[in-house]
N, CA, C and O atoms as a GROMACS GRO file, in nm:
protein
  360
    1MET      N    1  -2.821  12.027  12.437
    1MET     CA    2  -2.921  12.072  12.344
    1MET      C    3  -2.892  12.222  12.314
    1MET      O    4  -2.877  12.297  12.410
    2VAL      N    5  -2.884  12.265  12.202
    2VAL     CA    6  -2.877  12.381  12.165
    2VAL      C    7  -2.998  12.479  12.128
    2VAL      O    8  -3.066  12.442  12.033
    3GLN      N    9  -3.027  12.578  12.179
    3GLN     CA   10  -3.169  12.662  12.166
    3GLN      C   11  -3.118  12.746  12.047
    3GLN      O   12  -3.008  12.799  12.033
    4ALA      N   13  -3.218  12.744  11.969
    4ALA     CA   14  -3.236  12.836  11.846
    4ALA      C   15  -3.267  12.972  11.897
    4ALA      O   16  -3.335  12.969  12.000
    5HIS      N   17  -3.244  13.063  11.862
    5HIS     CA   18  -3.246  13.215  11.894
    5HIS      C   19  -3.326  13.274  11.769
    5HIS      O   20  -3.282  13.249  11.657
    6THR      N   21  -3.436  13.349  11.784
    6THR     CA   22  -3.496  13.428  11.706
    6THR      C   23  -3.492  13.610  11.738
    6THR      O   24  -3.519  13.660  11.847
    7GLN      N   25  -3.460  13.669  11.642
    7GLN     CA   26  -3.450  13.804  11.688
    7GLN      C   27  -3.578  13.867  11.635
    7GLN      O   28  -3.642  13.829  11.537
    8ILE      N   29  -3.605  13.965  11.714
    8ILE     CA   30  -3.771  14.054  11.703
    8ILE      C   31  -3.691  14.201  11.703
    8ILE      O   32  -3.581  14.234  11.748
    9SER      N   33  -3.785  14.269  11.637
    9SER     CA   34  -3.759  14.414  11.639
    9SER      C   35  -3.880  14.483  11.665
    9SER      O   36  -3.988  14.442  11.622
   10ALA      N   37  -3.867  14.600  11.742
   10ALA     CA   38  -3.983  14.677  11.778
   10ALA      C   39  -3.952  14.809  11.810
   10ALA      O   40  -3.836  14.847  11.830
   11TYR      N   41  -4.066  14.890  11.816
   11TYR     CA   42  -4.031  15.021  11.804
   11TYR      C   43  -4.056  15.057  11.955
   11TYR      O   44  -4.162  15.004  11.991
   12ILE      N   45  -4.009  15.112  12.034
   12ILE     CA   46  -4.063  15.183  12.164
   12ILE      C   47  -4.022  15.324  12.177
   12ILE      O   48  -3.961  15.391  12.093
   13SER      N   49  -4.062  15.359  12.292
   13SER     CA   50  -4.031  15.516  12.330
   13SER      C   51  -3.894  15.529  12.366
   13SER      O   52  -3.816  15.438  12.396
   14LYS      N   53  -3.871  15.655  12.361
   14LYS     CA   54  -3.744  15.686  12.430
   14LYS      C   55  -3.736  15.674  12.583
   14LYS      O   56  -3.635  15.631  12.640
   15GLU      N   57  -3.838  15.710  12.640
   15GLU     CA   58  -3.836  15.675  12.780
   15GLU      C   59  -3.836  15.523  12.837
   15GLU      O   60  -3.788  15.482  12.943
   16THR      N   61  -3.906  15.450  12.735
   16THR     CA   62  -3.900  15.308  12.767
   16THR      C   63  -3.750  15.250  12.748
   16THR      O   64  -3.694  15.163  12.815
   17LYS      N   65  -3.699  15.324  12.636
   17LYS     CA   66  -3.562  15.285  12.597
   17LYS      C   67  -3.471  15.322  12.713
   17LYS      O   68  -3.383  15.239  12.735
   18ASP      N   69  -3.473  15.439  12.801
   18ASP     CA   70  -3.399  15.499  12.884
   18ASP      C   71  -3.422  15.405  13.019
   18ASP      O   72  -3.324  15.376  13.088
   19LEU      N   73  -3.525  15.369  13.046
   19LEU     CA   74  -3.577  15.257  13.134
   19LEU      C   75  -3.492  15.132  13.137
   19LEU      O   76  -3.428  15.094  13.235
   20VAL      N   77  -3.499  15.072  13.021
   20VAL     CA   78  -3.424  14.939  12.982
   20VAL      C   79  -3.305  14.965  13.018
   20VAL      O   80  -3.254  14.902  13.111
   21GLU      N   81  -3.219  15.093  12.930
   21GLU     CA   82  -3.083  15.105  12.962
   21GLU      C   83  -3.015  15.121  13.116
   21GLU      O   84  -2.908  15.081  13.161
   22GLN      N   85  -3.120  15.195  13.176
   22GLN     CA   86  -3.082  15.207  13.330
   22GLN      C   87  -3.106  15.054  13.398
   22GLN      O   88  -3.021  15.014  13.478
   23TYR      N   89  -3.192  14.992  13.373
   23TYR     CA   90  -3.194  14.863  13.434
   23TYR      C   91  -3.072  14.779  13.414
   23TYR      O   92  -3.008  14.733  13.509
   24VAL      N   93  -3.037  14.757  13.279
   24VAL     CA   94  -2.961  14.654  13.244
   24VAL      C   95  -2.802  14.719  13.288
   24VAL      O   96  -2.709  14.640  13.309
   25ARG      N   97  -2.786  14.836  13.296
   25ARG     CA   98  -2.663  14.888  13.361
   25ARG      C   99  -2.682  14.846  13.522
   25ARG      O  100  -2.598  14.770  13.568
   26SER      N  101  -2.766  14.883  13.590
   26SER     CA  102  -2.774  14.871  13.734
   26SER      C  103  -2.771  14.725  13.775
   26SER      O  104  -2.706  14.688  13.873
   27CYS      N  105  -2.839  14.643  13.700
   27CYS     CA  106  -2.840  14.504  13.728
   27CYS      C  107  -2.755  14.404  13.655
   27CYS      O  108  -2.745  14.288  13.694
   28GLY      N  109  -2.700  14.446  13.560
   28GLY     CA  110  -2.558  14.360  13.505
   28GLY      C  111  -2.648  14.255  13.433
   28GLY      O  112  -2.608  14.140  13.450
   29VAL      N  113  -2.749  14.265  13.365
   29VAL     CA  114  -2.836  14.156  13.286
   29VAL      C  115  -2.833  14.210  13.146
   29VAL      O  116  -2.827  14.331  13.124
   30LYS      N  117  -2.836  14.126  13.058
   30LYS     CA  118  -2.829  14.165  12.893
   30LYS      C  119  -2.966  14.222  12.873
   30LYS      O  120  -3.057  14.190  12.949
   31LYS      N  121  -2.985  14.306  12.770
   31LYS     CA  122  -3.107  14.344  12.726
   31LYS      C  123  -3.211  14.235  12.668
   31LYS      O  124  -3.333  14.239  12.685
   32GLY      N  125  -3.136  14.135  12.595
   32GLY     CA  126  -3.222  14.019  12.529
   32GLY      C  127  -3.271  13.942  12.639
   32GLY      O  128  -3.380  13.887  12.619
   33PHE      N  129  -3.210  13.921  12.766
   33PHE     CA  130  -3.253  13.864  12.881
   33PHE      C  131  -3.374  13.909  12.936
   33PHE      O  132  -3.477  13.845  12.956
   34LEU      N  133  -3.343  14.051  12.965
   34LEU     CA  134  -3.457  14.148  13.022
   34LEU      C  135  -3.580  14.136  12.928
   34LEU      O  136  -3.690  14.108  12.977
   35VAL      N  137  -3.564  14.156  12.788
   35VAL     CA  138  -3.694  14.153  12.715
   35VAL      C  139  -3.765  14.044  12.705
   35VAL      O  140  -3.888  14.050  12.707
   36GLU      N  141  -3.687  13.910  12.689
   36GLU     CA  142  -3.756  13.762  12.700
   36GLU      C  143  -3.817  13.744  12.837
   36GLU      O  144  -3.924  13.685  12.848
   37SER      N  145  -3.747  13.798  12.953
   37SER     CA  146  -3.828  13.772  13.082
   37SER      C  147  -3.958  13.836  13.081
   37SER      O  148  -4.064  13.776  13.098
   38ALA      N  149  -3.946  13.960  13.061
   38ALA     CA  150  -4.054  14.095  13.041
   38ALA      C  151  -4.145  14.010  12.977
   38ALA      O  152  -4.239  13.969  13.046
   39LEU      N  153  -4.136  13.967  12.835
   39LEU     CA  154  -4.228  13.890  12.747
   39LEU      C  155  -4.305  13.759  12.813
   39LEU      O  156  -4.426  13.744  12.801
   40LEU      N  157  -4.234  13.678  12.872
   40LEU     CA  158  -4.269  13.557  12.935
   40LEU      C  159  -4.356  13.571  13.039
   40LEU      O  160  -4.454  13.499  13.054
   41HIS      N  161  -4.316  13.688  13.135
   41HIS     CA  162  -4.394  13.721  13.254
   41HIS      C  163  -4.524  13.756  13.196
   41HIS      O  164  -4.621  13.684  13.218
   42HIS      N  165  -4.534  13.879  13.111
   42HIS     CA  166  -4.651  13.921  13.063
   42HIS      C  167  -4.743  13.826  13.003
   42HIS      O  168  -4.866  13.827  13.017
   43LEU      N  169  -4.671  13.742  12.934
   43LEU     CA  170  -4.798  13.661  12.848
   43LEU      C  171  -4.824  13.530  12.956
   43LEU      O  172  -4.928  13.465  12.945
   44LYS      N  173  -4.752  13.504  13.030
   44LYS     CA  174  -4.804  13.403  13.147
   44LYS      C  175  -4.929  13.473  13.230
   44LYS      O  176  -5.034  13.415  13.257
   45ALA      N  177  -4.897  13.599  13.261
   45ALA     CA  178  -5.000  13.682  13.327
   45ALA      C  179  -5.131  13.671  13.258
   45ALA      O  180  -5.232  13.632  13.317
   46LEU      N  181  -5.132  13.703  13.143
   46LEU     CA  182  -5.229  13.709  13.049
   46LEU      C  183  -5.302  13.596  13.046
   46LEU      O  184  -5.426  13.598  13.052
   47GLU      N  185  -5.224  13.473  13.038
   47GLU     CA  186  -5.286  13.332  13.007
   47GLU      C  187  -5.345  13.290  13.164
   47GLU      O  188  -5.437  13.209  13.172
   48GLU      N  189  -5.299  13.340  13.263
   48GLU     CA  190  -5.340  13.287  13.412
   48GLU      C  191  -5.452  13.365  13.489
   48GLU      O  192  -5.536  13.319  13.566
   49LEU      N  193  -5.435  13.475  13.455
   49LEU     CA  194  -5.532  13.591  13.518
   49LEU      C  195  -5.640  13.619  13.448
   49LEU      O  196  -5.632  13.610  13.325
   50PRO      N  197  -5.738  13.652  13.496
   50PRO     CA  198  -5.885  13.712  13.456
   50PRO      C  199  -5.846  13.820  13.385
   50PRO      O  200  -5.753  13.889  13.428
   51ALA      N  201  -5.909  13.852  13.267
   51ALA     CA  202  -5.891  13.987  13.192
   51ALA      C  203  -5.910  14.109  13.271
   51ALA      O  204  -5.839  14.208  13.255
   52ASP      N  205  -6.012  14.100  13.364
   52ASP     CA  206  -6.047  14.226  13.451
   52ASP      C  207  -5.948  14.258  13.542
   52ASP      O  208  -5.950  14.369  13.594
   53VAL      N  209  -5.850  14.167  13.571
   53VAL     CA  210  -5.732  14.233  13.680
   53VAL      C  211  -5.612  14.271  13.602
   53VAL      O  212  -5.525  14.326  13.669
   54ILE      N  213  -5.589  14.254  13.478
   54ILE     CA  214  -5.479  14.300  13.426
   54ILE      C  215  -5.496  14.442  13.397
   54ILE      O  216  -5.580  14.483  13.316
   55ILE      N  217  -5.414  14.521  13.465
   55ILE     CA  218  -5.425  14.675  13.453
   55ILE      C  219  -5.313  14.696  13.336
   55ILE      O  220  -5.198  14.653  13.337
   56PRO      N  221  -5.376  14.775  13.235
   56PRO     CA  222  -5.257  14.844  13.115
   56PRO      C  223  -5.169  14.905  13.177
   56PRO      O  224  -5.194  14.946  13.291
   57PRO      N  225  -5.059  14.923  13.124
   57PRO     CA  226  -4.964  15.037  13.188
   57PRO      C  227  -4.988  15.172  13.117
   57PRO      O  228  -4.934  15.271  13.166
   58ARG      N  229  -5.052  15.183  13.022
   58ARG     CA  230  -5.094  15.308  12.967
   58ARG      C  231  -5.268  15.309  12.952
   58ARG      O  232  -5.338  15.219  12.905
   59LEU      N  233  -5.315  15.444  13.007
   59LEU     CA  234  -5.440  15.431  12.952
   59LEU      C  235  -5.479  15.566  12.848
   59LEU      O  236  -5.420  15.674  12.851
   60VAL      N  237  -5.577  15.539  12.769
   60VAL     CA  238  -5.580  15.638  12.674
   60VAL      C  239  -5.725  15.667  12.694
   60VAL      O  240  -5.812  15.581  12.699
   61VAL      N  241  -5.746  15.822  12.708
   61VAL     CA  242  -5.874  15.882  12.729
   61VAL      C  243  -5.904  15.962  12.620
   61VAL      O  244  -5.813  16.009  12.552
   62SER      N  245  -6.025  15.985  12.596
   62SER     CA  246  -6.088  16.094  12.512
   62SER      C  247  -6.052  16.222  12.552
   62SER      O  248  -6.021  16.236  12.670
   63LEU      N  249  -6.049  16.328  12.473
   63LEU     CA  250  -6.031  16.454  12.502
   63LEU      C  251  -6.147  16.498  12.625
   63LEU      O  252  -6.116  16.554  12.730
   64GLU      N  253  -6.299  16.454  12.580
   64GLU     CA  254  -6.392  16.481  12.692
   64GLU      C  255  -6.372  16.421  12.812
   64GLU      O  256  -6.405  16.479  12.916
   65SER      N  257  -6.318  16.303  12.813
   65SER     CA  258  -6.321  16.216  12.936
   65SER      C  259  -6.189  16.283  13.023
   65SER      O  260  -6.187  16.301  13.145
   66GLY      N  261  -6.096  16.309  12.940
   66GLY     CA  262  -5.988  16.383  13.011
   66GLY      C  263  -5.997  16.516  13.069
   66GLY      O  264  -5.932  16.551  13.168
   67GLU      N  265  -6.080  16.590  13.005
   67GLU     CA  266  -6.159  16.727  13.072
   67GLU      C  267  -6.208  16.722  13.182
   67GLU      O  268  -6.184  16.804  13.270
   68ALA      N  269  -6.306  16.596  13.196
   68ALA     CA  270  -6.384  16.568  13.295
   68ALA      C  271  -6.274  16.542  13.433
   68ALA      O  272  -6.284  16.607  13.537
   69VAL      N  273  -6.161  16.427  13.405
   69VAL     CA  274  -6.089  16.426  13.498
   69VAL      C  275  -6.026  16.554  13.563
   69VAL      O  276  -6.030  16.585  13.682
   70LEU      N  277  -5.961  16.627  13.453
   70LEU     CA  278  -5.898  16.752  13.484
   70LEU      C  279  -6.005  16.821  13.601
   70LEU      O  280  -5.980  16.853  13.718
   71GLU      N  281  -6.113  16.830  13.536
   71GLU     CA  282  -6.210  16.913  13.640
   71GLU      C  283  -6.237  16.880  13.743
   71GLU      O  284  -6.251  16.970  13.825
   72GLN      N  285  -6.260  16.724  13.792
   72GLN     CA  286  -6.265  16.681  13.920
   72GLN      C  287  -6.128  16.699  13.994
   72GLN      O  288  -6.129  16.704  14.117
   73LEU      N  289  -6.013  16.708  13.929
   73LEU     CA  290  -5.879  16.736  14.004
   73LEU      C  291  -5.877  16.882  14.065
   73LEU      O  292  -5.824  16.916  14.171
   74GLU      N  293  -5.942  16.957  13.980
   74GLU     CA  294  -5.952  17.104  13.991
   74GLU      C  295  -6.032  17.125  14.108
   74GLU      O  296  -5.984  17.182  14.206
   75LYS      N  297  -6.158  17.082  14.105
   75LYS     CA  298  -6.262  17.117  14.172
   75LYS      C  299  -6.318  16.974  14.223
   75LYS      O  300  -6.414  16.913  14.176
   76PRO      N  301  -6.230  16.935  14.338
   76PRO     CA  302  -6.304  16.802  14.406
   76PRO      C  303  -6.424  16.800  14.464
   76PRO      O  304  -6.466  16.900  14.522
   77ALA      N  305  -6.497  16.687  14.456
   77ALA     CA  306  -6.645  16.710  14.531
   77ALA      C  307  -6.614  16.698  14.694
   77ALA      O  308  -6.525  16.627  14.740
   78GLU      N  309  -6.703  16.779  14.773
   78GLU     CA  310  -6.692  16.745  14.899
   78GLU      C  311  -6.694  16.612  14.918
   78GLU      O  312  -6.752  16.536  14.841
   79SER      N  313  -6.619  16.567  15.043
   79SER     CA  314  -6.628  16.477  15.121
   79SER      C  315  -6.737  16.419  15.190
   79SER      O  316  -6.796  16.481  15.279
   80THR      N  317  -6.770  16.292  15.150
   80THR     CA  318  -6.901  16.271  15.220
   80THR      C  319  -6.867  16.178  15.355
   80THR      O  320  -6.765  16.112  15.374
   81ASP      N  321  -6.972  16.192  15.434
   81ASP     CA  322  -6.948  16.142  15.598
   81ASP      C  323  -6.884  16.001  15.587
   81ASP      O  324  -6.798  15.981  15.673
   82ALA      N  325  -6.907  15.903  15.505
   82ALA     CA  326  -6.838  15.789  15.486
   82ALA      C  327  -6.726  15.806  15.451
   82ALA      O  328  -6.642  15.747  15.519
   83MET      N  329  -6.684  15.877  15.353
   83MET     CA  330  -6.522  15.911  15.313
   83MET      C  331  -6.449  15.960  15.449
   83MET      O  332  -6.341  15.917  15.489
   84LYS      N  333  -6.521  16.052  15.508
   84LYS     CA  334  -6.466  16.116  15.626
   84LYS      C  335  -6.424  15.996  15.743
   84LYS      O  336  -6.316  15.994  15.801
   85ALA      N  337  -6.515  15.917  15.760
   85ALA     CA  338  -6.512  15.803  15.853
   85ALA      C  339  -6.416  15.700  15.830
   85ALA      O  340  -6.366  15.631  15.919
   86LEU      N  341  -6.388  15.691  15.695
   86LEU     CA  342  -6.290  15.605  15.637
   86LEU      C  343  -6.139  15.655  15.650
   86LEU      O  344  -6.044  15.576  15.647
   87PHE      N  345  -6.124  15.795  15.664
   87PHE     CA  346  -6.002  15.830  15.682
   87PHE      C  347  -5.963  15.875  15.794
   87PHE      O  348  -5.846  15.904  15.819
   88ARG      N  349  -6.085  15.889  15.896
   88ARG     CA  350  -6.045  15.949  16.044
   88ARG      C  351  -5.941  15.851  16.126
   88ARG      O  352  -5.937  15.728  16.122
   89ASP      N  353  -5.881  15.917  16.180
   89ASP     CA  354  -5.760  15.838  16.278
   89ASP      C  355  -5.823  15.832  16.431
   89ASP      O  356  -5.796  15.908  16.524
   90ASP      N  357  -5.909  15.726  16.433
   90ASP     CA  358  -5.994  15.710  16.563
   90ASP      C  359  -5.864  15.601  16.653
   90ASP      O  360  -5.886  15.559  16.766
   0.00000   0.00000   0.00000
């Protein structure tokens, strides 16, 4: 049985393209195989896993929430006793 193939076109970032190129060179697979495998894997995960456990590869934050995260990183809150106990090496 001969399988029909369909070509798709998509725009991706230069960083993603570089990662694809690096992977296919190091593993010796064809780009089409990698793309189809990745799509099938992702679609199967979306089908089988609950939506709340799927973590997107990119998070988009507003300027306000980004500034709040930056502030927390620059001035972290004091550790609570529970947090200190969690990391204590007893």
